C-alpha positions, 0 to 999 in steps of 0.5 A: 226893674232894669230901667230902674237900676240903670237910672239909679246907676246913672244917678250914682255916676252923676253923684260921683262926678259932682263930688269929685268936682266940688270936693264937698264937705258933706255929700248928703244931698248928692246921696239923696238925689242919687237914691231918689233916682229909684222911684220907690225910694223917692216915694218913701222920701216924699211920704216921710216929708209929708207925714212930718209936715202934717205932724208939725202942723198940729199946734199942740205938737209945735208947742210940745217941741218948743218946751223942755220935757225933761225927758231925754230920748236915748239913741243907741249907736253902733260904730262900724270901723272899717280900716285898711291900716292902723291909723284908720283903726281909730281907738275906742277913746276917739269913738267915745269922744265923738259920742260925748261931742254929739251929746254936748251939741244936742243938749246945748252943753257944748262949751263954745255955746257962750260964743253965740251972738246975742241975736241967736242965743235965745233960740238955741235948742236943747234937743233932749236927744242923747246918744250912747254906744249900744249895749246889746247886739241884734242877737241879744249879746253884750256889745261895746257898740263898736265893730272893727273890720279890716278891709283889703287895701283895694276896698273901694269906699270912695264916692266915685267907684265905691259909693255905699260899699261900706254898708255891705259885707259883700263889698268889703264893708259891714252890714248895718244893724237893724235901723229901727233899733240902732243908728249905724255910723260907718267910719272909713276911708272915702278918699280917692287917690289920697284925696278925701272928696267928702268928710261925711254923708247921711241918709234922710228919714224914709231911707231903706234899712240897708242904706240908712245911717251916717258915714264919716271919713276916718280922720274927722270922727271925734278928735282925729288927725284932721286939721282945722277948720274941721277938727272938732267933731262937728262933721258927725254932729252935722251928719246926724242932724241930716239923719234926723231930717235937717237940711242945710241951712242955705237950702242947697240953692247956692243962689248968692250970685242971683240974690233970690234967697227963695229956697227953704230948709223948712225951718222958720227960725233959721234965717234965709241964707244965699249960700254955704259958709266957706269953712270959716267963721265970717259973722259979717255976712247977711246974704238975704233980707227976705226972711220968714214971718218969724223974724218980724222986722228984724233982718238977722245975719247968716247963722254961721253958728248953726251945725247945718252950715259949712262953717268952721267947727270952732264956730258951730254952736247950736241947733235952733228950736225950729230945728228941734221941732223938725227933728221931732216931727220925724221922730214921731212919724217915720217908722224907723225913727219912731221905733229907735226911741224905744230900742231894746239895745241899751247903752254900753259902758265898757269903753268908757270904763276903760277910759275912766281908769286911765284918765290921768293919761289924757290930762296934760298940764303945760308949760311946766315950769309955768309963769303967768299962764297954765294950760290944761288940755284933756284929750280923747274924751272929757267927762262932765262937771270936771273941777280943777284944784291947785294946792301948795306944798302945805296942802292949802287950796289956792285956786279952784276952777269949775266946769273944765272943757277939753282946752283950758287956760288958767291965770297964775298971776296970783301964785308965787314961785314954788311947787304946786299940785294940780288936781282934776276930778269929778265924781268918777275920775281923778288925775294928779299932776305936779306943777312948778311956778317960776316967774 
């Protein structure tokens, strides 16, 4: 046992030094390698991979995952907010917004999917997975699915000296709720001397219950205070992808210099990629020509649109159908992932109801007075199926815009000077704003 602990400790030290040197956007693979220094954990990961591969080898299972079943799997989430100051104690609205972003991205209803290039837009997947804040805690009590815990200023959650500390109350963190009923997400400060070495990390299927889940740097959760290119909540989407068994699209070999392109993310319809994207949106890259038989004679470019790359958040638009199949191979074989599909935790609506009540506070209409263009931004969270209607002072409906996103630009070129009323609403929320058009 001492030898195993020493080996694991050396693995964690190597992990910390690796992260410090590379300033990784995602630390999932170093975490996986560090945890795998424990022979028992390594065997668990290998067995989980073998079981998933065998499940997917069944042609009937592959067919099932390639077709929509119109049966959504709901995964309850508990968010552990560990804060050392008021800024890190992120508001409920930011948490609700992140859950909504997850649901859009996993259901292919994200507004930017229309930006997906034609070579890939037919293989984008509605994974039929949705997420909600848990409604019942492990003791059977009603909950918002949000835990807030003040951590001392000297609490270490960084990837060098505080690796995994956020997952235990014994190290100033918070203990996980049962991983076969909840997706545990810890939101905390992983910076070291003010430098956020990593944006997040996750554990793969097969992880031990005490460590299973996702960790996100506070400012990157939801629409936090992070600046572009990682400011649209895609870090959590990326990490939840790992939690469901996804590997990085470039398979972590970073072989661009050698051009080998011989590693795999275990998914056929994601093109081989020599190295990670550099937090950009470069659609001109085609780093590998050796592709899986899926692509036939086509030599596709790098899929920078994929959530499992390191692309800029604004560029990420999709999981592929092959990735959906891999997710389901774990959801049908790994004991914790199998059990969570029928979790008794239910869904909380407490935080969401509060946001709906104050919806008008999150709707911003500008410039005002406006000339030819009006911007409507919806902060904190964006309800589905929003419609915007613009009325003149006599109550006549002048303009209608459907399916608003969190950022919208409306052409006012056909409106004459005067006063107008802007209404933003769906079946559950309603906001009224006054507008002056002066050209």
